[in-house]
C-alpha positions in Angstrom: 67.3 -57.1 161.2 65.7 -60.5 161.9 62.8 -61.2 164.3 62.1 -64.6 165.5 58.4 -65.7 165.8 57.8 -68.9 167.7 54.9 -71.2 167.0 54.2 -74.1 169.3 53.6 -77.6 168.1 50.1 -78.5 166.7 49.8 -81.6 168.9 50.9 -82.2 172.5 54.6 -81.3 172.2 55.3 -77.7 173.3 58.6 -76.4 172.3 59.5 -72.9 173.4 62.4 -71.5 171.3 62.1 -68.4 173.4 63.4 -70.4 176.3 66.4 -71.5 174.2 67.0 -67.9 173.4 66.9 -66.9 177.0 69.3 -69.6 177.9 71.7 -68.5 175.2 71.4 -64.9 176.4 72.1 -66.0 180.0 75.2 -67.9 178.9 76.4 -65.0 176.9 76.6 -62.9 180.1 79.3 -65.3 181.4 82.9 -64.4 180.5 83.4 -68.0 179.4 80.3 -68.2 177.3 80.2 -65.1 175.1 78.6 -65.2 171.7 81.4 -65.6 169.1 81.6 -65.0 165.4 83.4 -68.0 163.9 84.7 -68.7 160.5 82.3 -70.5 158.1 83.9 -72.6 155.4 81.7 -72.8 152.3 82.2 -75.3 149.4 82.6 -73.5 146.0 79.7 -73.3 143.7 76.9 -73.3 146.3 75.4 -70.1 145.2 75.6 -68.8 148.8 78.2 -66.8 150.7 78.3 -66.8 154.5 78.7 -63.2 155.6 78.0 -63.5 159.4 77.3 -65.9 162.2 76.4 -65.8 165.9 77.2 -68.9 167.8 76.7 -68.9 171.6 79.6 -71.0 173.0 78.3 -74.2 174.5 74.6 -74.0 173.6 71.7 -72.0 172.3 70.2 -71.1 169.0 72.7 -70.4 166.2 72.2 -67.7 163.5 73.8 -67.8 160.1 73.6 -65.0 157.6 74.1 -65.7 153.9 74.1 -63.7 150.7 72.4 -64.9 147.5 75.1 -65.0 144.8 72.9 -66.5 142.0 70.7 -64.5 139.6 67.5 -66.2 140.6 65.3 -65.6 143.6 65.6 -68.2 146.4 62.4 -69.6 147.8 63.9 -72.5 149.8 67.3 -73.4 151.2 68.6 -76.3 153.3 72.0 -76.2 154.9 73.9 -78.5 157.2 76.9 -77.1 159.2 79.5 -79.1 161.0 81.2 -77.4 164.0 84.8 -78.1 164.9 87.0 -77.3 167.9 90.4 -75.6 167.8 92.1 -79.0 167.2 90.0 -79.6 164.1 87.9 -82.3 165.8 84.2 -82.4 165.0 81.9 -81.3 167.8 78.5 -81.7 166.2 76.4 -80.6 163.2 73.3 -78.4 163.0 70.7 -78.4 160.2 69.3 -75.1 158.9 66.1 -74.8 156.9 64.5 -71.7 155.4 61.5 -71.3 153.1 58.8 -68.9 152.0 56.2 -71.6 152.1 55.1 -72.2 155.7 53.6 -75.6 154.8 56.9 -76.9 153.3 58.5 -79.7 155.3 62.2 -80.5 155.3 63.2 -83.4 153.1 63.2 -87.0 154.1 66.3 -87.8 156.1 66.6 -84.3 157.6 64.7 -83.0 160.6 65.7 -79.6 161.8 64.5 -78.2 165.1 63.9 -74.7 163.6 62.3 -73.8 160.3 63.0 -70.2 159.3 60.1 -68.8 157.5 61.4 -66.2 154.9 59.0 -63.3 154.6 59.7 -63.1 150.8 61.9 -64.7 148.2 65.5 -63.8 148.5 66.6 -61.8 145.5 70.2 -61.6 144.0 72.8 -60.1 146.3 70.3 -60.0 149.2 71.3 -61.2 152.6 69.1 -63.5 154.7 69.4 -65.3 158.0 68.7 -68.9 159.1 68.3 -70.1 162.7 69.4 -73.6 163.7 70.1 -75.7 166.8 70.2 -79.4 167.7 69.3 -78.6 171.3 72.7 -80.1 172.4 75.3 -78.4 174.6 79.0 -78.9 174.5 81.9 -78.4 176.9 84.1 -77.3 173.9 83.9 -73.9 172.3 83.5 -74.1 168.5 86.4 -72.5 166.6 85.2 -72.9 163.0 82.3 -74.3 161.0 82.1 -76.1 157.6 79.0 -76.3 155.4 78.7 -79.9 154.4 75.4 -79.7 152.5 73.4 -77.1 150.6 70.2 -77.4 148.6 68.6 -74.4 147.0 65.2 -74.1 145.3 64.7 -71.0 143.2 61.4 -69.6 142.0 61.4 -71.7 138.8 63.3 -74.8 139.6 66.3 -76.1 141.5 69.5 -74.1 142.1 72.8 -75.1 143.7 73.2 -78.6 145.2 76.3 -79.6 147.1 76.7 -82.9 149.0 79.8 -83.8 151.0 79.4 -85.8 154.2 76.5 -84.4 156.1 75.5 -85.8 159.4 73.0 -85.0 162.1 72.5 -85.9 165.8 69.5 -87.7 167.2 66.6 -85.3 167.8 63.8 -86.0 170.3 60.7 -87.2 168.5 58.2 -88.4 171.1 57.9 -89.0 174.8 55.1 -89.4 177.4 53.2 -86.4 178.8 55.0 -86.7 182.1 58.2 -88.2 183.5 56.9 -90.5 186.3 59.1 -91.0 189.4 58.0 -91.9 192.9 60.6 -90.1 195.0 60.5 -88.7 198.5 61.7 -85.1 198.7 64.6 -86.0 200.9 65.8 -88.6 198.4 65.6 -86.4 195.3 69.2 -86.1 193.8 70.5 -82.8 192.5 71.4 -84.3 189.2 72.6 -87.4 187.3 74.2 -88.3 184.0 72.7 -90.8 181.6 73.7 -92.1 178.2 71.2 -93.3 175.7 72.0 -95.9 172.9 69.6 -95.0 170.0 69.1 -97.4 167.1 68.4 -96.6 163.4 64.7 -96.4 164.0 65.1 -93.9 166.9 64.3 -96.3 169.6 66.2 -96.3 172.9 68.0 -99.6 173.1 69.9 -99.1 176.4 70.2 -96.5 179.1 73.4 -96.3 181.1 73.3 -94.1 184.2 76.4 -92.9 186.1 75.2 -93.7 189.7 75.9 -91.5 192.6 76.7 -93.1 196.0 73.3 -92.0 197.4 71.2 -93.0 194.4 69.3 -96.2 195.3 68.8 -98.9 192.7 65.0 -98.4 192.7 65.5 -94.7 191.9 67.9 -95.5 189.0 65.5 -98.2 187.7 62.6 -95.7 187.6 64.7 -93.2 185.6 65.8 -95.9 183.1 62.3 -97.2 182.6 61.0 -93.7 181.8 63.9 -92.9 179.4 63.3 -96.2 177.6 59.9 -94.8 176.5 61.4 -91.9 174.6 61.8 -92.0 170.8 64.0 -90.0 168.5 64.5 -89.0 164.9 67.7 -91.0 164.5 71.1 -89.7 163.9 72.1 -89.7 160.2 75.2 -89.9 158.0 74.7 -88.9 154.4 70.9 -89.0 155.1 71.1 -92.7 156.1 69.9 -93.5 159.7 72.7 -94.7 162.0 73.0 -95.9 165.6 74.1 -93.1 168.0 74.7 -92.4 171.6 73.3 -89.3 173.4 74.4 -88.1 176.8 71.8 -86.4 179.1 72.5 -84.2 182.1 69.4 -84.7 184.2 68.6 -82.1 186.9 65.8 -82.4 189.4 63.7 -79.5 190.7 61.1 -79.6 193.5 57.6 -78.2 193.0 57.3 -74.4 193.5 61.0 -73.7 193.2 62.3 -71.6 190.3 64.8 -73.1 187.9 68.4 -72.1 188.8 70.4 -69.8 186.6 71.8 -71.3 183.4 75.1 -73.0 183.7 77.8 -72.4 181.1 78.7 -75.8 179.6 82.3 -74.7 179.1 83.0 -74.7 182.8 81.9 -78.3 183.4 84.5 -80.8 184.5 86.6 -82.8 181.9 85.1 -86.1 183.2 81.6 -85.0 182.0 80.6 -85.9 178.4 81.8 -83.7 175.6 78.3 -83.2 174.1 75.1 -83.6 176.0 71.5 -82.4 176.3 70.4 -80.7 179.5 67.2 -82.3 180.9 65.4 -80.4 183.7 62.7 -82.3 185.6 60.2 -80.1 187.5 58.0 -81.9 190.0 54.3 -81.2 189.3 52.7 -83.9 191.5 53.5 -86.8 193.8 54.8 -88.9 190.8 54.7 -86.5 187.9 57.6 -84.4 186.6 57.5 -81.9 183.7 60.3 -82.4 181.2 62.4 -79.5 179.8 64.6 -80.9 177.0 67.5 -78.6 176.0 65.7 -75.7 177.7 62.4 -76.3 175.9 59.3 -77.8 177.5 58.7 -81.2 176.0 55.4 -83.2 176.0 54.0 -85.7 173.5 55.0 -85.5 169.8 57.7 -83.3 168.3 56.8 -80.4 166.0 59.3 -78.2 164.3 59.4 -74.6 165.7 58.9 -71.9 163.1 60.8 -68.6 163.2 60.2 -65.5 161.0 63.2 -64.1 159.2 63.2 -61.5 156.4 65.9 -60.9 153.7 67.9 -57.7 154.4 
């Protein structure tokens, strides 16, 4: 059994993995968004065997369970998994990171959202789980997954090391404390779609918004100016920073109203982006809106969430 223990960021960025879990649980109740076990393709010689996986269709935290096949105790492991649809087309990738050292940070060029804190070193033939997510949703149900990168550290040196073609999506790094919009209640839209162009340094170069007929230019201009202030850990290919695009589904919620029930991404229309991050803006003042990024409250500087997972 694995128990997740969430730790908020040390600075001003509050990330509630429990919210992501709740979203995944809500989606799992839908007939179209059940949690599925999918095949995990492992390269030979990694020292690990994938024995189980839980992947909520569309979004949510992903759990992978591995078995230690080497004769040494594992104290740290980094894994990148690429997810594919039924046609073999890549959907996105998710980095996983587990360690017994709570102070250990992921290597340069890799920034996972979740760090799984192992309660003790993983002995030979023991199973252990790793949580991971990139906070993105997708309209396409994953059919299989392929491990593209594995790095293991054992108690007295390095272990298996496999490098194929790992890639990661941009991950939010920093944003203002509040999203500032001056909107009258009668002019607040239900939602809108935006696409960010993010450069190799994680800066937002351009914001494209799919306008609705009732969205005035001044309103779209405010949204663009706010999104231009965000910064990201850039997308990567083989640990090199690359330019990337990121679609956002922005939903607006008035003050005092509860958030609506989670929407299964698989039921969205084909004209919507294949991959996206859900952004919920909750009004907290005349101009201030709280930001929820992928189901997690976001404010200030990013800090990786820590979960607690023990070998079984």
